[in-house]
N, C-alpha and C positions, 0 to 999 in steps of 0.2 A: 616720090617715095621709091620706085624702083631703082633710081639712081643711087639713092641713100644706101639701099641694100646691097646693090653691086659693088658700091665702095667698100663697105664693110667686109663682104666677102672675100673681096680682093685683098683687103689689108690683113684677113685672118689667115688666107692661103700663102700669102707671102711669109707670114710669121711660122706658118707650119712648116713650109718649104724650107726655110733658112735653119731649122732645127735648134736643138738646144745643146750647147756646147758645154763641156766639163773638162776636168783634168785632174790627174794625180801627180804631185811634185813632191820631192823630198831631197834632202841632204844625206850625204854619209854619216855626218853627225847630226843627230835629230835636233839638238839644242842650237845648231849654227854657229858655235864657238870652235875656232882655230886658232893654232900657234904660227907665228911666222916660220915660214919655211915648209908649211904643210899645204896639201892640195884640197880645196873644196870641190866635191863632186855633186852636181846636181842630176837627178833622174827625173825626166818628165814624160807623161803618156797623156795624149789628148784624146776626147770621146766627142761624139754627136749621137744625141739620142740614146745615150748609155752603151753605145757601140765604139770600138776603137776607129778613132778618125784615119781615114784613108783617101788620098788624092787630092786633099786641099793644101794650099800653101800656107806656110807657118813662117812668121817672121821671128827670130831670135835675138834679142840684145842682151850682150853682157856689159855691164858698166863697172869700172873700178874708180869709186869716189867720183869725181867730176869729169872722168873721160869715158867714152864709149869704146871699149877695148875689142869687141868683137859685133858685127852685124851680120846676120846669116838668114838667107830665106831657104828653106827645105821643103819638100812635097811629105807630107804625113804618110807613114805607110803602115800605121795601125800598131807599131812597135815601140816601146819605150826607147827613148834616148838619152844620152849621157853628155854633159858639158862640164868642163873642169876648168878652175883657175888655181893658180899657186901664187903665193905672195911671200915676199921676204920682208915685209914691213908691216906693222900695225895697218887697219884699215877695213873698207866694207866693200863687198863683192856683190853685184845684183845681177840676178837671171830674170828676163822678162820675156813673155810668149805672146804674140798676136796671131790669130787667125785671119787671113787675109780674103777678099773677096775677089771676082774675077778681074777687077780692074787693078788689083795689087793692094787696095786700101783696106784698112783694118775693119773686119765686119762689127757691126753694131748690133745687139740684141742680147737676148737672154744667154748668160753664160760667158759672154765675151767683153761685158763692160763691168768688170771687177773693180777698176781703176775709174774714178769720177773724172780725172783729166785726160787720160790717155787709155784708149780700149785695151785691156789685158785680159786674156783668158786665163792665165796664171801667172804668179810671179814669186820669187823667193829670194832671200839674201842671206849673207854670211858675214861675220865679223872674224878679223884677224887680230889676236892681242888688244881685246876692247879695252882691257884695264891700263893700257899704256897710251892709249890716245890722249894728246894734249893738244890744247890751243896755245901756241907760242906767241901769238900777236899780244903785246901787251896793252893794258888799259891805258887810257890818259893819265897823265901825271896828277892832274886835279879831279879824277873820276870821283872819290870820296868827298871831296869838297863840293863838287858839282851836286851830288845827291842829298847832301847835307842841307845846300841850300834850298833844294825844293822841299824837303821835310819840313824845314822851318818855315817856309812859304805857307805850306799846309796846316801847319800847328798854329799859325797865327792869324789863318783865315777862318771868318764865321763862315760856317757852311751853309747856314740859314737854310736848314732842311724844310722841304714842302712835301708832307706827308698826307696823302689821301686814301682813306680807307676804301678797298673795292671787295666786293664779293668773292669769297675764296672757293666755294663749291666744296669746301672739305669741313666738316662737322668738328668744332672745336678749335679751328685754326683761323687766326686773323690774318688778313692780306693787305698790304698797303703799295701804293705807286709812290716811290721817291725821287725827288729831284733835289741834287746838292749844287751850291754854288762854290767852286773851287777858285783857287787863285789863277791870274791870267786869263780869267774868263772862261775856265775850263769847267763845264757842267759835268756831272756824274748822275747816273740815274739808275734805277733797277727796282726790284721787288723786295719788300721786306716781308716776312713772315714769322710767326711764333704762335705757340699755344696760348689759346685764351685763358686768361686769368693767370697767367705766369707770374711768380713774385719776384720782385727784385732780387737781383744776384743770384738768379736760379738755374740759368741755362748756359750750355756751351754756346758759342758763336760759331757760324760757319758761313764763309764768304766763297761763292762759287763764281767763275768767270766764264763769260762766252768766248767761243772761237770767232775767227775773223769771217763771220758772215753778216750780210746786210739785213739783220733781222732784231727783232725784238728780244728783250732778255727773257731767261726762261722761268715762267711761273712755276712749272712743274718742279724744278730744282729747289725753289725757296720753298714750296709747299711740302715736298718731300722730305727736306732737312727739317722743317718745322714739326712735322708729324713724328719724326723721330726724337724730338726732345730738344731742339736749338732754336735760338734766335738766329735766323738765316737771312742773307741778303744775296739776291742773285743779280748780278751786275751787267750792264751792257758795257760794250768797249768804246761806243762811239759817243755816248753821252746825250743822245737823242731822248726824247719823252717815250716812255714805254706805252705800250697798249695799242701801237698803231699798225697797219697791214704792212706786207713786204713791199708792197709800190711806193709807199711813203719812205721808207728806209732806203730803199734802192736809188729812187730818185733825189735825195738829198747827199747819199754818200758817195756815189759813184764819181760826180763831179767834185766833190770836197776833198775826197782822199785820193783819187786817182791811183788805184794799186798800192798806195804807200808811199808816192814819190813825191808828193807835196812838201817843200821845204824841207826836202831830204838833205840838203847841202847846210843846213842852219840847225846846231846842235839845241838852241832854244826854242825853236819852233817847228821842229819836225811834226807832221801830222800824226803819226802813230806815236810818237813820243808823248803826246797827251794822254795816251792810255794809261802810262806808268804814274802820272800825277793822279789820275782818277783812282788807281789803286789806294794811294796813300788817302785820299779823301773818304774812299769808301769805307777804309780799315779805321779810320778817326771816327766816322759815324756810327759804325757797328759797335765799337767800343764805348762810345758814349750811351748806348741803349740801357735802360736800367735793368733790362731782364739779364744782360751779360753777368756771367759768375766772377768775371774778373781773373779767371785763369785759363780757360781752355779756349782757342781760338784756331780754328781751322781754315785753311785755303785750299781749294781745289780747281781745276781746270785743265782743258786740252788744247793743243795747237797755241793760238794766241793766249788763250786762258792758262795754256801751261807757263807761258812767259809771264803772264801776271801772276800767277801763283809762285813763280820763282822769286819775282821782285818783291812780293809780299813778305815771303819768308827771309829775303836779304834785308830789307829794309826796316821791318817792325820786327822788333825783339819779343813782342807780345804773342805772336805767330807760334803756336805749339806744334802744328801738324801741318805739313804741306804734301799735297798730292799733284804731282806735276806729269801731265800726260802729254806725250810727243811734243815737247814745247818747239817753236819757232823761236827766231831772234837770235839763235845761236851761231856764233862764228860768220858775222857779216863778211869778214876779209877771209872766208875760207880758202880763197885761190892761193892766200900767202902759205898756207900749210898743205897746198895739194889737194884740198877738197872744196866743194862746191858751197860757195857763201849763202847764207840765208835769204829768204826773201826780204824785201822786194829786189831781186837779183838784177833785173835790167837797170834799175837806177844806180845799185853800186857798182856794176861793170863800167858804166859810162865815166864816173869823175873820182879822182883822190878825195875830193872835198866831201863827198857822201860818206866815203868810208871813214873819214876823220870824225865827221858828226855821228855817224852810227856807233862808232865805238864807244860812245857813251851810253848805248842802249843795248849793248850786247850782252846776252843772259849769261854767258860764261864768264864776264867779270863780276857778275852778282854772286855767282855761286860760291867763292870762298868767303861770303859774309853771311851764309846760311848756318844756323846754329840749332835750328828746330829739328825734330823727327821728320825725315824727308823720303818720299817715295816716287820714284821716276819710272817711266815706262817708254819703249820705243819698239818698234817693229822693224825688222830687217828688210822689209821690202817698202819702206816708206820712201818715196821719191820727192815728197815736198819738204819734210824736216829730217833729213838724213840722220841715220842711226849713228853714224860718226860722229857728228856734231853734239847730238844728244849725249853721247859718252863723254864727249870734251866737257860738257857741263857738269854731268854726274862725277866725272873724275875730279873736277875742281872743287866739289863740296869738300870741306875739311874731313880728313879721316877720322877725327874725334867727333864728328856730327853723325848721330845714328841714322843710316841711310841704306835704302835698298833699290834694286832695279828688276823690273820685270820685262821680259823679252819674249819675242815670237817670230821666229825667220821667215814666217808666210803670211804676215799681216803688215799693214801698212798705215797710212793716214785716214781721216774720215771717220772716225769712230771705230775703226776695225781692230786696233790694237788694245787690249784690256790690261789695265794696271792690275794684275791679279794681287800682288802683295800689298799694294796701296789700299785697293778696294776691302780686302780682307781686314786691314788695320782699322780703315774707317768704319766698317760695319761692327768690328768687335768694339770699337770705342763706344758707339751709339747703343749698341746691345748692352755694355756695362753701364751706360748711365742710367739705365731704367732700374738697375739693383744696386747703384751707388758706388761702384767701384770701377775705376777706368785702368785698363790694363796697359802696361808699359811697352808691351812688344807683342807682335804676332810672328811667330816664326813659319 
């Protein structure tokens, strides 16, 4: 018992001794947008327990697109510091800061783990001529033909839905576990929810997508959208049965997917390419539901879910509103245009064959096919799905398509960037459903 208390006291003491780190960071242009030829200046001040940080080492990283252009270690003196970058061309600059321990390693703990993958006490980014960013890598000559064939396979396939009602925990809402049998042996799974007693052809439909995490689909998303008056489907990306624990998904997906590199050189059988086929199956299923009004169909997702929402909007003309948050799979061959390629980067870097296959799955190539109202978002501190690549997608959406993008220079990935305009439009739609009038836009 004494030993247990001693260990607890030691842990608490270590935490208290480490202090709570924080920071103030800003750009001379608060929105983070600059023109080519201008200079972006970042001002940062670090704190510990609310007081200016003094005497500790800080590592500063400045990145221009896929290159580290400055790496510097300095001793904090309690005063704000300025760092600048001037660009003569369109692109993205990133400023990141780490507090180092006595061994020169990034500290871990409260206030210094802002970033899930790399310890950051604070970070910010800026875009130069964001509206001029383009991805000049051409899609495969048979890109459209390839996807028309996939669409035809799904259209001809009997999905044989297996629908099992489960307890929703929400009064007036029915919830179901769903399994679909797609072509090529590709299963699609998720949760279906809708208001009990919904009449045929009475509800808008909403399809929400999961990010690249080895987890179950989100019951919460399906229930939330159903409570707002939709027939809703919350999809897994992996097609495994819903309702299992994290250990189950992790144990199967880690060896099956291997970070997305399985069959990465094979355009027909890339393991993550199956996700796009699942999107088509899920859309087909949701549109077959008798509750759908046949008019309003929304897709929404972030990261890998953002890629799925992009594909849904591009390949299904019935999608009427797409919310695309910090999408991945943009610019697999980013190196060809001086940017960092999309995940899975290690596979792409190894072989031209992978680049050739992945070119069929690049979201930027799907963007010109989007005709529905579309809302995209990106954070200028996103080191996972770089904002310049998201802008390549956004700028490739036709000018005649109603579109909008939300940005924040100080946010990044992992749910930190909010699609403010997309969320406003999404909320306005469902608020209007209750009174029977759907607005055409939210300014």
